[in-house]
N, C-alpha and C positions, 0 to 999 in steps of 0.2 A: 639774477643775484645782485643785490646792492653791495658790491664789494669795494668799488673805488672810494666812495665816501667813507665807508667803514675803515678802509686801510689808512686813510689820512687821520681820522679821529683816533684810531688805536695807536699809531706810531707817535702822534703828538702826546697822547696820554702817558704812554710808557716812558717817553723821554723825560717827562716832567714829574712823574709821580710813581716811581717804581718801588716795589717792596713786597715780600711774601716770605712766609716760613712754612716748612714742610715736615711731615712725619717721616718715620723710618720705613722699612720694607714690609715684613709681615706677609709675604706671599706664600700661599699654601701649595699651589701647583700651577702648571702652565708652561708654555714655551714663549720665548721672547727673541725676536730677530729685528735688528735695527739697521736701517739704511741711512747714511749721513754723508755730508761733505767731509773733506779731509783737512781740517785745520785744528790747532790746539784747543780752542774753546769747546768745540764739539767732541773732541776726543776725551776730554776730562768728564763731560756730561755723561757720555755713553759708558766710559770706564767706571764711573761711580754707580751708574745703573747696574752694571755688570756685577757689582758686589752683592746684589740681591739674588744672584744665581746660586742658591744652595742646592743640596741634593734634591733631585726630583724636578728641578726647574731647568729647562734647556735654555741656552743663551747663545746667540750668534750676532755678530756685528760686521758691517761692511762700510768702511770709510773709503770713499772713492770720489775723485773729481768728476767722474761720469755719473754721479748719483741721479741727476735729472734725466739723463738719457735713458737710464734703465728702469726708472721707478714705475712708469705707467705699465709697461709690459710685465714687470715683476709683480705688481700689485693687482693686475688684472687676472692673474691665475686664481683658481679656487681650489684649495686655499691659497691665499697670498703668500708669496715667498718671504715677505717681511711683515711683521706685525706693527711696525711703526716706520714712518719716514720723517726725518727731521727736515723741516721746510722753512722757507722764508716767504716774503711777500709774493714773489713771482712763482716759486715752485709749487705752492699749494694749488694754484689755479688749474693745471691739468688734472690733478687728482680730484678736484671738485667737479670739473667738467665731465669726467668719466664716472663719477659716483664711487670712487675707490676708497674713501675714508668715511668713518662713521661719526655721527654726532657724539659728543662727549658729556652731554648734560648729566646723564645718570652717573657716570664715573666721577664727574666733578662733585656731584652731590654726596657721593659715598666716600670719596677719598681725597677731595680737594677743598675741604671747608676753609682752608686758610688762603686759597688763591684769591687774589684781588680781581675785581671786575675788569680792570684794564689789561689783565693778562689773558683774558678769555676772548679769543678771536671768533667773533660770531658772524655767521653767514646766514642771512634770512632768519635771524633770531635763534639759530642753533649754534652751540659752541663746537667749532670744528678743529681748533688747535689751541694749544697753551703756549704762550710766548714766554721765553726765559732770558732773552738778551736783546739788546739794541745794537745796531751797527750802521756804519756809513763809510764810504771811501773819503779820505781826506789826505792832505799833504803832510809828508814828513820831510824835514830839512836838517842838514848838518850845520849847526850854528857856527862851528869853527871854520868851515869852508866858506860860508857866507861872509864871515868877518874878514877872511883873507882878501876877498874882492870888494869889500866895503858895501855890502848889500844887506838890506833887511829881509826878513822872511817875506816871500811874495804873497800878495793877496789876490792877484789875478793871474790868469794864464799868460797874458802879455808880459807880466813881470817875471813869470817863470822862464819864459824865453829869454828875456833880458839877462837874468841871472845866469842861466845856462850858457849863454854866449860869453859872458864875462869870465866864467870858470874855465871854459874852453880856451879863450884867448890868453888867459893867464898861464896856460899850460898845466893846470892842476889836474883836470880830467878831460878826456876827449868825449866821453859819454856821461855827462853828469846827471841825467834824468832817467827815470824809469817809470813805467805804468804797467798795468796788467793787460798787455796787448796780445796775449795768446789767442790764436785764431780759433777760438771756441766761444762759449758763453761770455768769457771775460772781455773779449774785444767788443762784443755787442753791448756790454754794459758801459764800456768807455764811450761809445756813441750816444747811448741813452743819457748818460751824465752830461756830456758836452752839449747835446742838443737841448736839454732842459735848461742848462746854464745860459744858452743863447735865447731862451724864452720860447722855444718851439713847442708845438703840439703834434702828436704822432698821427692823429686821426681827425677827419672832419667831425665836427661836434655832433655827438649823438649817434654816430655811425661807426662802422668798422672800415670805412674807406680810408686808405692811407693818405697822409698829408706831409710827407717828408721831402718830396722832390721840389725844393724851393731854395731861396737864397739862404735861409737859416740852415738848411741841410748842407749847402756848399760851404758856408762859414765853419760849420762843425767839422766837416771833412778836412778842410784846409788847416784848422788848428791842430787836429790830431796828427796830420802829416808833418807839420812844423815841429811838434813835440817829438815825433818819431825820429826826426833828424838829429836830435840830441840824445838818442837812445842807442844802445848797442845794436848793430845790424841784425842780430838774431832776435829782435824784440817780439816777433810773432810766436816765440816760445815762452814768453814771460807770463807766468802766473804767480800766485803768492809764494808757492814753495820754491820757485826759481829766484824771485827778486829778494826775498828776505835774507837768504844767505849772502847774496851779493852786497846787500846793505851792511850786514854784520861784518863782512870782510873789508869794508871801508871803500868800496869802489863806486858808490853813488852818493851824490850830494842832495838830491831831491827825488822824492818818489810819491806817487799817488797810490795809496794802498788802503786796504780795509782797516778800520780802527781796531778790529780784533787782532790784527797783527802787532799792535803796539806793545802788548805784553812780551812778545818774543824779542822785539827790538830793544826793549828797555830793561830786560833782565840781565843777569850776570853770566849768561851762558852763550857760547858761540861767537863772542865778539871780544872787544877790548874795552877797558874802562874809559879810554879816551873817546871812542866812538859812541859808547852808550851815553856818556855825559853830554855829548854834543847833539844827540838825537832829540829833535824837538817836533812833537806833533802840533800842527796848526790846522785851521779851517781849510776846507776845500776851496780852491780859488774860484773867483768869478771869471767871467769871460765876456768879451764883446761890449764892455761898458755896463753890463748888467749888475744887479745887486744880489741875485740869488746864487748860492754856490753851485758849481757844476758837479753835482753829486745827487744821490738819492738816499732817503732814510729807509732803514730796513728793520724788521724784527725777525728773529729766528725762534722757532718753536717746534713742538712735536705734535704729530697726528697719530691716530690709531687706525689701522686698516679695517675696511669693511668685511672683506672676505676671510675672516678668521673666526674662531670660536669665541664666545663671550668669556670663557675662562682665560684664553690667551690675551684677549683685549684687556681684561682686568689686571692680569699679571704685568703686562707691558706698561699700562698706565701707572701702576704703583711703582714699578722700577724707575720709570722716567721722572716721576715726582721726586723719588729719592735722588735721582741723578742731578736734579737742580736744587738740592737742599742747601741750607745755610752752611753746613759743614763743608760741602764742596766749594761753595763760594769763598769761604774764609781761607781755604787752602789754595785757591786759584784766583785770588781777587783781581789781579791785573791781566788776566787772559781775555777779559771781555767786559762790556758794560752790562753787568748782570742785573736782572730785575728781582732784586732781593734786598730785604732790610739789612742783611749781613754785608752787602757790598759797600765798600768805602772808595768813592771815586778818587782815582790817583792820576798820575801823569798820563797814563795810557788812555784815559777817558777824555782828555782835553780836546782832542781834535774832533771827536764825535759831538761833544757838547757844543763846541764852537760852530760846527757845521749846521747842527740842528737849530741853534740860536739865531743863525742868519737866514733861516727860512727855507732850507732845502726841502724839496718835495719828496713824499714817499714814492717808491717805485709804483708805476701804474698797475693796479690789480684788475686788469681787464682780461676777459676770457681769450681774446685774440692777440694780446700783447706778446705772448711767447712766440707766435709766428713772425711778428715784426722783428723781435729780438734776434731770432734765428736768421732772418734775411740779412740783418746788419752784419753778423759775423761771417756769413757765407760770402758776402760780396765785397767787404772792406779790404781784404788783403791785396787784391789786384790794384786798388787805388793807392794804398800805402806803399806798395812796391814800385809805383810809377808806371804801371802797365795800363792804366785806364784813367780817363778824366773824371772829375767830380760829377759832372752832369750825367755821364754814362753810368757811373756807379749808383747814383740815386735812382735812375730809371730802372736799373737792374734790381735794386732793392724793392722798389714798388712792384715790379713784375713778379719777383719771387714771392713776395707777400700775397699778392692778389691770387696767384695760383694756389698757394697753400690755404688761404682763407676761403676761397671758393670750394676747394675740395672738402673742407670741414664744415661748410654750410654757413659761414659768417658773412659771405658775400654771394650774390647771385648774378 
């Protein structure tokens, strides 16, 4: 599958040239069941799709942070437990590897005439997903706190550490920084971002052989550990749903979060006018003297399960096209960077746009990248808690990856 090159081209295209309009529901019959991550942008997409569930149309949804862990098993059933999985660059790969999602060309031709080519995620020439939003992790800062210590918004992680130190020494906050360090997929993504920011490559060129046990890997680990030193000691529990309320309560001055969180941080709910007005999204920082942000570009989109009836597939496609309609976007403009003509870029989009504009790379869409990602989050906690050296951690990462990749036939 030629998906690495495709991923780069698609993300670049949707970041620069987004827009689409959609028709309404008009579903005659069928059952719809959607598996998705649990954050506001996806919640509104699925809830809008749910409005298509009139009499005679079954509808079920499951928003869970464990969506990736359960998707393969759930969609391997025949019939599949879900008629659709909302995916991103990385989470589509296991479904492709196991042949669990169907080509959408016929459904696009019948119900997606207004979809633009750059929304159609093609694998080996077939449409396998429809993208509806762009995303990236980037930095949020409290401009009022930075003013108190006489600092500008950091542009590198070295500057993040400098600002965090100044805030702590001024007695303003003991733990002024946060990132998504939860010891699951989130922590693995932090390593991915930081390693790419250092200019690293994950595999030997043209192979599935790991290439992270090196000086770049050590520098990546050491920077993550330094940042963790300015984060609350329970940082291994920090995901989006944990950090966002802490920000809204005014207890963090800088955080590396998903751009899709910006709408929540910048709205008038759950916080104060003082905190909201001082919340400033900026580009993801660089690191180690590099010029590329330590972040990755993402698209989110929907797929349709293979192991379901054509009737259910068509009903699900129509409902999800309605879920990403212009009316939904107008009602939820700031919850994401929507790929719609109705979307009006606002403050919440600035961090994503700045990160993309500085040349952040798309997440690697390689069949074996998920195994490497898993090895990262399994092995990093011991290092971050001071129980293991960087060298041992990198050796453990490669060993865990090699075992998994060999079992799945990527290595021999």
